Backbone as numpy.savetxt, mean C-alpha at the origin, in Angstrom:
# Nx Ny Nz CAx CAy CAz Cx Cy Cz
48.56 30.89 30.76 47.82 31.52 32.48 48.93 31.76 33.67
48.87 33.03 33.52 50.29 33.25 34.18 48.85 34.78 35.90
50.28 34.63 36.70 49.80 34.47 38.28 50.15 36.37 37.80
48.92 36.31 38.61 48.93 37.52 38.95 50.06 38.71 39.52
50.75 37.87 40.30 51.52 38.93 41.41 53.40 39.14 40.71
53.44 37.43 39.74 54.68 37.85 39.68 55.38 37.66 38.39
53.67 37.72 37.36 53.38 37.35 36.23 55.06 36.70 35.44
54.43 35.59 35.98 55.28 34.18 34.81 54.23 33.08 34.67
54.77 32.68 33.59 53.09 31.07 33.83 53.19 30.48 35.09
52.11 29.66 35.83 52.08 28.78 36.56 52.33 27.49 36.13
52.97 26.79 34.79 52.59 25.86 34.67 51.54 25.21 34.36
51.61 23.81 34.07 50.56 23.00 33.67 49.38 22.69 35.25
48.51 23.12 34.63 47.66 22.51 36.02 47.21 20.18 36.40
47.54 20.17 37.61 47.89 19.14 38.34 45.98 18.40 38.70
45.81 17.47 37.88 44.33 17.13 38.49 44.64 15.77 39.03
44.81 15.60 40.37 45.03 13.91 40.48 44.07 13.04 40.35
43.11 13.47 40.31 41.77 12.18 39.21 41.30 11.88 37.98
42.29 12.60 37.06 41.95 13.63 35.69 42.74 11.89 34.71
43.67 11.63 35.20 43.73 9.90 34.78 43.17 9.53 34.81
43.06 8.99 36.09 41.98 7.61 35.94 40.99 8.06 35.50
40.04 8.45 35.33 39.58 8.69 34.61 39.18 8.67 33.50
40.38 9.18 32.65 40.47 9.39 31.25 40.69 7.12 31.04
41.57 6.55 32.20 41.69 5.83 31.95 40.57 4.60 31.97
39.34 5.11 32.44 38.55 4.52 32.97 37.20 4.43 31.49
37.36 5.39 30.95 36.53 5.95 29.85 36.77 4.86 28.57
38.55 5.29 28.86 38.50 4.70 27.32 38.77 2.82 27.72
38.58 1.66 29.01 38.41 0.94 29.85 36.53 0.50 28.89
36.29 1.20 29.63 34.29 1.25 28.84 34.14 0.88 27.31
34.89 2.19 26.40 34.56 2.04 25.72 35.08 1.29 24.98
36.33 0.24 24.65 36.71 -0.89 24.97 35.68 -2.38 25.02
34.82 -2.49 26.12 34.31 -3.29 26.71 33.08 -2.91 25.48
32.50 -1.95 25.45 31.48 -2.07 24.96 31.40 -2.25 23.71
32.44 -1.77 22.54 33.00 -2.39 21.56 32.82 -4.11 21.66
33.39 -5.05 22.16 33.48 -5.98 22.13 32.40 -6.74 22.07
31.00 -5.45 23.42 29.94 -6.34 23.72 29.23 -6.11 21.94
29.42 -4.83 21.35 29.13 -4.82 19.86 28.81 -6.23 19.31
30.58 -6.89 19.02 31.27 -7.73 17.99 30.62 -8.91 18.66
30.22 -8.85 19.37 30.19 -10.78 20.29 28.45 -10.59 20.21
27.85 -9.49 19.61 26.35 -9.55 19.53 24.68 -9.80 19.04
24.45 -10.38 18.23 23.91 -11.09 16.95 23.46 -9.92 16.65
23.62 -9.88 15.32 22.80 -8.93 14.42 21.55 -9.10 13.77
21.00 -8.42 13.28 20.04 -8.59 12.21 20.43 -9.18 11.05
19.61 -9.58 10.12 20.47 -10.21 8.31 19.65 -8.35 8.24
20.55 -7.50 7.50 20.46 -6.13 7.09 20.16 -6.94 5.00
19.06 -6.51 4.32 19.02 -6.85 3.21 19.95 -5.89 2.19
19.81 -6.44 1.04 20.39 -6.04 -0.15 20.45 -4.41 -0.42
19.23 -4.74 -0.84 18.76 -3.40 -0.48 17.77 -2.99 0.17
18.40 -1.66 0.78 16.87 -1.08 1.92 16.37 0.24 0.67
15.66 0.48 0.88 14.77 1.81 0.43 13.10 1.78 1.63
13.42 2.53 1.74 11.38 3.37 3.02 11.08 4.03 2.53
9.68 4.53 2.23 9.53 5.46 2.47 9.61 7.26 3.05
9.02 7.84 3.27 8.70 8.46 3.99 7.78 9.16 4.75
6.56 7.28 4.37 6.05 7.27 5.77 5.50 6.14 6.34
6.75 5.57 5.73 7.56 4.76 7.48 6.87 3.40 6.42
6.93 3.39 5.95 6.14 1.84 5.14 7.56 1.23 5.15
7.06 -0.10 5.16 8.28 -1.44 4.88 7.67 -2.04 3.54
8.79 -2.23 3.23 8.91 -3.26 1.72 8.67 -5.13 1.87
8.34 -6.38 1.73 7.97 -6.80 1.86 9.50 -7.35 1.99
10.54 -7.07 0.88 11.25 -8.00 0.87 12.80 -7.55 1.48
12.14 -5.91 3.06 12.63 -5.76 4.45 12.99 -7.19 5.38
11.63 -7.68 4.91 11.51 -8.29 6.24 11.27 -9.44 5.91
11.53 -11.08 6.90 11.38 -12.21 6.87 10.61 -12.69 7.88
9.42 -13.04 7.23 8.53 -13.74 8.66 8.81 -15.13 9.60
8.36 -14.95 10.48 8.78 -15.37 11.98 7.40 -17.15 10.99
7.74 -18.22 12.01 6.38 -18.86 11.92 5.15 -18.73 12.57
5.99 -17.11 13.74 4.12 -17.16 14.75 2.83 -16.29 13.16
3.91 -15.53 12.46 3.41 -14.68 11.36 2.80 -15.71 10.54
3.49 -16.61 10.13 3.05 -17.58 9.05 1.57 -18.01 9.75
2.01 -18.37 11.23 0.76 -19.15 11.22 -0.54 -18.68 11.77
-0.58 -16.98 11.78 -1.77 -15.89 12.03 -2.61 -15.87 10.35
-1.14 -16.18 9.72 -2.10 -16.02 8.02 -2.97 -16.68 7.62
-2.31 -17.86 8.53 -3.32 -19.60 7.82 -4.45 -19.46 8.14
-4.64 -18.50 10.17 -6.15 -19.45 10.60 -7.00 -17.85 10.55
-6.48 -16.79 10.23 -7.29 -15.56 9.67 -7.15 -15.11 8.11
-6.93 -16.30 7.60 -6.57 -15.47 6.02 -6.36 -14.48 6.06
-5.43 -13.29 6.22 -4.42 -12.21 6.21 -3.32 -13.20 4.77
-3.95 -12.15 3.41 -2.46 -11.74 3.07 -1.14 -10.70 2.99
0.39 -10.75 2.71 1.09 -9.38 2.51 0.63 -9.12 1.38
0.60 -7.82 1.30 1.05 -7.32 0.06 0.93 -7.49 -1.70
1.95 -7.97 -1.19 2.48 -8.87 -2.64 1.06 -8.84 -3.07
-0.46 -9.32 -2.56 -1.53 -10.60 -4.18 -1.75 -9.14 -3.94
-1.36 -7.66 -3.83 -2.77 -6.73 -4.62 -2.02 -6.64 -5.91
-3.16 -6.70 -7.09 -2.80 -6.66 -8.61 -3.85 -4.75 -8.79
-3.22 -4.68 -9.93 -4.08 -3.20 -9.57 -5.15 -3.53 -11.09
-5.97 -2.93 -10.56 -7.85 -3.43 -11.31 -7.96 -2.81 -12.28
-8.36 -3.81 -12.68 -7.88 -3.99 -14.32 -9.92 -3.07 -14.98
-10.47 -2.93 -14.65 -11.74 -1.92 -14.98 -11.95 -0.21 -14.67
-10.50 -0.24 -14.18 -10.66 0.61 -13.78 -10.34 2.29 -14.79
-11.68 3.09 -14.90 -10.54 3.58 -16.17 -10.52 5.12 -15.65
-9.87 5.82 -15.70 -9.46 7.41 -14.80 -8.83 7.90 -15.52
-9.68 8.22 -16.39 -9.78 9.12 -17.58 -10.67 10.88 -17.81
-10.09 11.85 -17.15 -8.48 12.60 -17.50 -8.15 11.85 -15.98
-7.16 11.84 -15.44 -6.78 12.11 -14.19 -5.41 12.45 -13.40
-6.36 13.91 -12.66 -5.68 15.06 -13.16 -5.54 15.02 -11.47
-5.99 14.06 -10.88 -4.65 13.57 -9.33 -4.40 12.32 -8.95
-3.44 11.96 -10.38 -2.64 10.47 -10.35 -3.46 9.44 -8.73
-4.71 8.99 -9.75 -4.96 7.39 -9.02 -4.85 6.95 -9.42
-4.49 5.72 -8.42 -3.93 4.15 -8.71 -4.93 3.37 -7.24
-5.40 2.39 -8.18 -6.11 1.82 -7.89 -5.49 0.02 -7.81
-4.75 -0.35 -6.15 -5.59 -2.20 -6.35 -5.34 -2.16 -5.97
-6.22 -4.07 -5.85 -6.86 -4.57 -5.17 -7.32 -6.02 -4.92
-7.35 -7.11 -4.56 -7.18 -8.22 -4.10 -8.42 -8.13 -3.70
-9.31 -10.17 -3.81 -10.14 -10.57 -2.94 -9.63 -11.15 -1.79
-8.30 -11.06 -1.26 -8.04 -11.72 -0.17 -8.47 -10.24 1.29
-8.16 -10.22 2.18 -7.63 -9.37 3.29 -6.00 -9.47 3.39
-5.11 -8.64 2.94 -4.37 -7.76 3.40 -3.76 -6.99 4.50
-2.59 -7.54 4.64 -1.82 -6.55 5.06 -1.70 -5.06 5.06
-1.67 -3.73 6.47 -1.15 -2.47 5.65 0.41 -2.49 5.12
0.71 -1.79 4.32 2.01 -2.27 4.18 3.25 -1.22 5.59
2.14 -0.01 6.25 2.72 0.10 7.60 3.06 -0.41 8.79
1.76 -1.38 8.81 2.13 -2.75 9.56 3.58 -3.50 9.85
3.88 -3.47 7.78 4.63 -4.15 7.83 6.53 -4.90 8.72
7.00 -3.51 9.77 8.18 -2.87 10.17 7.33 -3.62 11.55
6.25 -4.62 11.76 5.93 -5.28 13.52 5.93 -6.43 12.85
6.26 -7.12 11.92 5.54 -8.97 11.89 7.05 -9.72 11.14
8.01 -8.44 11.31 9.07 -9.87 11.48 9.44 -11.05 12.18
10.72 -12.24 12.21 10.79 -12.97 12.12 11.32 -12.82 13.23
11.29 -11.12 13.56 12.25 -10.61 15.79 11.55 -10.17 16.02
10.34 -10.53 17.21 9.07 -10.55 17.61 9.67 -9.09 18.24
8.58 -8.14 17.57 8.82 -6.68 17.84 7.51 -6.81 19.02
8.14 -5.43 19.66 7.18 -5.60 21.72 5.67 -5.12 21.53
5.26 -5.34 19.40 3.82 -4.07 19.17 3.78 -4.88 18.13
3.94 -6.17 18.62 2.99 -6.96 17.51 1.80 -7.57 17.70
2.21 -8.23 18.87 1.07 -8.57 19.58 0.00 -7.83 19.02
-0.51 -6.69 19.88 -0.77 -5.08 19.71 -1.83 -4.95 17.89
-0.60 -5.07 17.72 -0.51 -5.42 15.81 -1.23 -7.09 15.39
-1.29 -7.12 16.10 -1.84 -9.01 15.06 -3.52 -8.62 16.02
-3.58 -7.93 17.22 -5.44 -8.03 17.01 -6.30 -7.15 16.52
-4.92 -5.94 16.03 -5.66 -5.67 16.00 -6.31 -5.91 14.06
-5.76 -6.96 13.67 -6.07 -7.36 12.33 -7.22 -8.52 12.83
-7.11 -9.38 13.97 -8.31 -9.77 14.44 -10.18 -9.80 14.75
-9.34 -8.15 15.05 -10.92 -7.86 15.52 -10.98 -7.03 13.81
-10.03 -6.61 13.09 -10.51 -5.48 12.07 -11.16 -6.67 10.64
-11.39 -8.46 10.99 -11.10 -9.46 10.26 -13.61 -9.16 10.20
-14.09 -8.77 11.36 -14.82 -8.25 10.99 -15.55 -7.48 9.44
-14.64 -6.66 9.50 -14.88 -5.94 8.12 -14.98 -6.37 7.18
-16.16 -6.01 6.20 -15.48 -7.50 5.19 -14.76 -6.70 3.85
-14.93 -5.15 3.73 -13.99 -4.84 3.20 -13.02 -3.48 3.96
-11.42 -4.05 3.51 -10.39 -3.04 4.12 -9.86 -2.36 2.96
-10.03 -1.80 2.77 -9.16 0.12 1.58 -8.46 0.98 3.17
-7.64 1.15 1.97 -6.63 2.12 2.69 -5.76 2.74 1.32
-5.89 4.96 1.82 -5.16 5.54 0.60 -3.87 6.04 1.30
-3.00 5.72 0.55 -1.75 6.45 0.98 -1.10 7.80 -0.18
-0.48 8.71 0.33 -0.03 9.91 -1.00 1.44 9.26 -1.46
2.04 9.81 -2.53 3.59 9.46 -2.79 4.07 10.68 -2.72
4.94 10.69 -2.01 5.68 11.45 -1.16 6.62 11.98 -2.01
6.53 13.35 -2.89 7.13 13.65 -3.73 6.60 15.76 -2.63
5.92 15.72 -2.15 6.12 17.39 -1.68 5.82 16.58 0.52
5.81 17.99 0.66 5.95 17.94 1.83 5.53 16.59 2.45
4.78 16.63 3.70 4.44 15.62 4.51 2.85 16.34 5.26
2.23 17.13 5.52 1.62 18.27 5.78 0.17 17.67 4.35
0.53 18.08 3.01 -0.28 17.64 2.08 -0.04 16.52 1.79
0.94 15.24 1.95 0.91 14.29 1.98 -0.49 13.84 2.43
-1.02 13.80 3.79 -1.69 13.44 4.34 -3.51 14.48 4.21
-3.50 15.65 4.23 -4.74 15.52 3.77 -5.08 15.52 3.23
-3.77 15.73 1.30 -4.54 14.56 0.19 -4.93 13.06 0.96
-4.86 12.68 0.96 -4.74 11.55 1.41 -6.50 11.22 2.74
-6.20 11.96 3.10 -7.72 12.02 3.77 -8.80 12.37 2.92
-8.98 13.25 1.97 -9.54 14.05 0.76 -10.16 12.66 -0.33
-9.23 11.29 -0.52 -9.56 11.32 -1.11 -10.33 10.14 -0.04
-9.48 9.24 0.44 -10.46 8.61 1.78 -11.98 9.51 1.79
-11.94 10.23 2.46 -13.74 10.90 2.44 -14.47 10.70 0.76
-13.63 10.79 0.05 -14.38 10.81 -1.30 -15.50 9.70 -1.72
-13.87 8.17 -0.88 -13.91 7.56 -1.21 -15.65 6.62 -0.10
-15.12 7.16 0.78 -15.96 6.28 1.53 -17.85 7.10 0.31
-18.34 8.55 0.21 -19.09 9.14 -0.28 -19.48 7.87 -1.44
-18.39 7.41 -1.77 -18.81 6.85 -3.19 -19.50 5.86 -2.82
-18.52 4.74 -2.18 -19.55 3.64 -1.41 -20.72 3.69 -0.63
-21.26 4.85 -0.34 -22.73 5.94 0.52 -23.53 5.89 -0.26
-23.04 6.50 -1.79 -23.91 6.34 -2.66 -24.04 5.13 -3.13
-23.69 4.16 -3.54 -23.64 2.60 -4.45 -25.00 2.53 -3.52
-25.08 2.66 -2.23 -25.03 1.92 -1.03 -24.56 1.15 -0.30
-23.31 0.98 0.44 -22.71 -0.09 1.36 -22.67 1.48 2.59
-21.89 0.90 4.01 -21.98 0.85 4.59 -20.48 1.38 4.97
-19.70 2.45 5.75 -18.52 2.65 5.66 -17.58 1.03 5.17
-18.20 -0.29 5.64 -16.88 -1.34 6.44 -17.61 -2.42 4.60
-17.74 -1.44 3.89 -18.41 -2.25 2.33 -19.70 -3.16 2.38
-20.78 -2.87 3.48 -21.56 -3.66 3.78 -22.53 -3.31 2.79
-23.75 -4.29 2.57 -24.68 -3.19 1.59 -26.43 -3.18 2.16
-26.28 -1.74 2.65 -27.56 -1.06 3.58 -28.91 -1.02 3.06
-28.76 -0.84 1.75 -29.07 -0.40 0.55 -30.78 -1.26 -0.22
-31.87 -1.45 -0.08 -32.57 -2.26 0.56 -33.33 -2.21 -1.50
-33.14 -3.06 -1.44 -33.22 -3.07 -3.51 -33.22 -4.74 -4.52
-33.41 -5.23 -4.61 -33.70 -6.51 -5.65 -31.72 -7.18 -6.08
-30.69 -6.23 -5.00 -29.86 -6.47 -5.76 -29.17 -7.53 -5.34
-28.41 -9.15 -5.19 -27.87 -10.02 -5.16 -26.67 -9.89 -4.46
-26.45 -9.05 -4.15 -24.84 -9.04 -3.73 -24.84 -8.40 -2.20
-23.94 -9.38 -1.53 -24.63 -8.47 -0.25 -23.62 -8.11 0.81
-21.83 -8.27 0.61 -20.88 -6.93 1.27 -19.70 -7.47 -0.67
-18.89 -6.48 -0.41 -17.71 -6.23 -0.63 -16.49 -6.90 -0.14
-15.90 -7.58 -0.44 -15.38 -8.16 0.54 -13.65 -8.69 -0.45
-12.96 -8.04 0.48 -11.35 -7.81 -0.18 -10.81 -6.52 0.13
-9.27 -6.11 -0.37 -8.56 -4.74 0.11 -9.01 -3.63 -1.36
-8.69 -3.11 -0.61 -8.22 -1.95 -2.42 -7.30 -0.91 -1.33
-6.58 -0.67 -1.68 -5.41 0.06 -1.78 -5.37 1.41 -3.25
-5.55 2.38 -2.74 -5.84 3.75 -3.43 -4.62 4.90 -3.22
-3.92 4.80 -4.23 -2.76 5.03 -3.56 -2.63 7.11 -5.06
-2.07 7.80 -4.67 -3.14 9.44 -5.28 -1.10 10.15 -5.08
-0.79 9.65 -6.99 0.37 10.56 -7.27 0.71 11.90 -7.43
-0.37 12.51 -7.32 0.06 14.68 -6.88 -1.09 14.65 -6.08
-0.64 15.48 -4.25 -1.34 15.35 -3.83 -1.48 16.54 -3.36
-0.80 17.08 -4.53 -0.99 18.68 -3.95 -2.22 19.86 -4.90
-3.05 18.89 -6.67 -4.09 18.66 -6.78 -5.08 17.50 -6.36
-4.79 16.64 -5.74 -5.82 16.18 -4.16 -6.50 16.84 -3.29
-4.81 18.37 -3.15 -5.76 19.43 -1.98 -5.91 20.27 -2.72
-5.67 20.94 -3.51 -6.22 21.90 -4.21 -7.74 22.01 -4.70
-8.06 21.06 -5.63 -8.71 21.12 -6.60 -10.20 20.98 -5.72
-11.17 21.42 -6.05 -12.70 20.92 -5.48 -13.15 19.92 -5.36
-14.15 19.35 -4.46 -14.36 18.05 -4.01 -15.17 17.21 -4.84
-16.17 18.26 -5.35 -16.71 17.45 -6.19 -16.70 16.61 -8.08
-14.89 17.44 -8.04 -14.12 16.45 -9.01 -12.80 15.02 -8.53
-12.65 15.35 -7.48 -12.68 13.71 -6.09 -13.70 13.19 -5.83
-14.80 13.33 -6.02 -16.00 12.92 -5.68 -16.78 11.93 -6.74
-16.38 12.69 -7.78 -16.09 12.18 -9.37 -15.81 10.75 -9.98
-14.31 10.96 -9.36 -13.24 9.86 -9.26 -13.49 8.60 -8.40
-13.75 9.49 -7.18 -13.71 7.66 -7.28 -15.60 7.20 -6.69
-16.35 7.72 -7.57 -17.56 6.71 -7.87 -16.90 6.37 -9.49
-16.54 6.13 -10.25 -15.33 5.79 -10.82 -15.23 4.24 -10.53
-14.23 4.43 -8.78 -13.72 3.47 -8.68 -14.46 2.76 -7.86
-15.20 2.97 -7.44 -16.38 1.93 -6.72 -16.85 1.34 -7.74
-17.81 2.25 -8.53 -18.34 1.38 -9.73 -17.77 0.17 -10.48
-16.24 0.19 -10.62 -15.19 -1.04 -11.44 -14.54 -1.62 -10.42
-14.89 -1.32 -8.95 -14.49 -2.86 -8.24 -15.87 -4.03 -7.59
-16.38 -2.84 -7.79 -17.51 -3.72 -7.43 -18.44 -5.07 -7.76
-17.83 -5.41 -9.13 -18.36 -6.38 -9.83 -17.10 -7.06 -9.75
-15.89 -6.57 -9.16 -14.92 -7.93 -8.54 -14.47 -7.75 -7.15
-14.42 -7.96 -6.53 -14.97 -7.85 -5.19 -16.60 -8.35 -4.12
-17.48 -8.31 -4.95 -18.96 -8.68 -4.66 -19.51 -10.10 -4.06
-19.64 -10.52 -2.81 -20.27 -11.48 -2.21 -20.70 -11.95 -2.28
-22.50 -13.18 -2.55 -23.60 -13.06 -2.35 -23.94 -12.70 -0.76
-25.26 -13.22 -1.04 -25.97 -13.53 1.09 -25.53 -14.65 1.61
-24.63 -15.97 0.72 -24.55 -17.13 1.30 -23.05 -17.13 1.80
-22.04 -15.58 1.24 -20.87 -15.58 1.50 -19.53 -16.30 0.07
-19.85 -16.38 -0.26 -19.78 -16.75 -2.02 -19.36 -15.65 -2.09
-18.70 -15.58 -3.69 -18.34 -14.95 -4.03 -18.52 -14.48 -5.56
-18.86 -12.95 -6.15 -20.49 -13.43 -7.64 -18.87 -12.83 -8.45
-19.26 -13.71 -9.82 -18.19 -13.63 -10.81 -19.35 -12.85 -11.57
-19.47 -11.43 -10.99 -20.06 -10.77 -12.28 -19.57 -10.46 -13.80
-18.39 -10.19 -13.99 -16.94 -9.79 -14.87 -17.79 -11.74 -15.89
-17.72 -12.66 -15.20 -18.35 -14.15 -16.19 -19.93 -13.58 -17.25
-21.10 -13.25 -16.67 -22.06 -12.93 -17.48 -21.84 -11.44 -18.58
-20.34 -11.03 -18.44 -20.89 -10.07 -19.73 -20.10 -10.85 -21.01
-20.90 -10.45 -22.13 -20.85 -11.17 -23.76 -19.85 -10.61 -23.91
-19.01 -12.02 -24.21 -18.25 -11.21 -25.12 -18.05 -11.44 -26.93
-18.10 -10.84 -27.90 -17.46 -10.59 -29.31 -17.49 -11.53 -29.46
-18.18 -12.12 -30.66 -18.16 -13.45 -31.43 -16.54 -13.64 -32.30
-15.64 -14.72 -31.66 -13.99 -14.33 -32.79 -15.19 -15.58 -33.76
-13.99 -14.58 -34.83 -14.24 -14.91 -36.07 -13.15 -16.37 -36.87
-14.19 -17.18 -36.81 -13.50 -17.92 -37.33 -12.40 -17.94 -38.54
-10.42 -18.67 -38.28 -9.72 -18.44 -38.80 -10.14 -18.43 -40.47
-10.73 -19.83 -41.02 -11.02 -19.66 -42.30 -12.56 -18.62 -42.73
-12.86 -18.39 -42.28 -13.52 -17.43 -43.43 -13.12 -15.97 -42.98
-12.15 -15.08 -41.87 -11.29 -14.32 -41.82 -10.62 -14.71 -43.47
-9.33 -15.06 -43.30 -8.46 -15.32 -43.85 -10.14 -15.01 -45.58
-11.28 -16.16 -45.96 -11.93 -15.84 -47.40 -12.12 -14.06 -46.94
-12.58 -13.60 -45.49 -12.79 -12.39 -45.89 -12.23 -11.51 -46.43
-10.66 -11.45 -46.23 -9.26 -11.17 -46.38 -9.33 -10.73 -48.33
-9.37 -12.23 -48.60 -9.41 -12.36 -50.10 -10.06 -11.75 -50.80
-11.38 -11.33 -50.42 -12.12 -11.15 -50.93 -11.98 -9.67 -51.24
-11.72 -8.50 -50.06 -10.80 -7.43 -50.13 -10.06 -7.23 -50.82
-9.49 -7.89 -50.96 -7.88 -7.63 -51.97 -8.32 -8.02 -53.33
-9.00 -9.14 -53.70 -10.24 -9.13 -55.04 -10.19 -7.92 -55.21
-11.58 -7.16 -54.52 -12.01 -6.32 -54.76 -11.29 -5.09 -54.91
-9.86 -4.70 -54.30 -9.15 -4.02 -54.48 -8.50 -3.73 -55.94
-8.24 -4.23 -55.85 -7.77 -5.48 -57.53 -8.73 -4.95 -58.42
-9.64 -5.30 -58.71 -10.79 -5.34 -59.43 -10.35 -3.27 -59.65
-11.04 -2.35 -58.17 -10.69 -1.24 -58.70 -10.13 -0.61 -59.08
-8.92 -1.46 -59.05 -7.10 -1.04 -59.81 -6.86 -1.06 -60.99
-7.40 -1.75 -61.59 -7.64 -2.21 -62.72 -8.88 -1.91 -63.56
-9.97 -1.39 -62.96 -11.31 -0.42 -63.61 -10.25 0.61 -64.12
-9.63 1.01 -62.79 -9.38 2.31 -63.58 -8.69 2.68 -64.23
């Protein structure tokens, strides 16, 4: 910066309060660093993985005593009890649908972040939501694998959920899994948790809805005998009523194998 009249530099600008301001800022930053070091930090897990849907795995949380007491009182479990439905056969499966079921009510993976031992401000509201949801016998949720942008994933999950509800209605159930069709069935409702995963959200968005409904009907038909409850509230083990093929005795099996072997040797010698 030069003078307009003398055409020579004016020198350094002198700001009387600038030095005090810089020293004050340094002092504040040092105090904050010391405070952060003294503050107890939350234990971080060794492996951290979180999806784009905001879900949290069970390995990342440590439920406190208040969460464990809630689970015992209201009979709600963690998603670790979910197992792959053995009777669901979706062949072909253009949507990449996977089904996990449990006879117990389970927390949703999106709400696990509020169930840590460090109580979250929304923990009370989330637990109250599950208390109100206990009136529903069937809990179900649909998630899309985040292999594309969020919009197709949301649309695909919404379409699969719509198809699953229509399949429940086609089998005589309401949206909460209660039997509403007046027939001679001994089933009163479907009790448990169903988690449906869509591995191909683009196909679920583009293909026609009747094809998606066909897959949903197969899912409901398969989970119905595994989650059915009677009017007395007891679970109906329909799968035990199926007759299994009789097992052949080991001695008779060996005899039949020897007879077949003798026949083949006889035919080979005759030739």
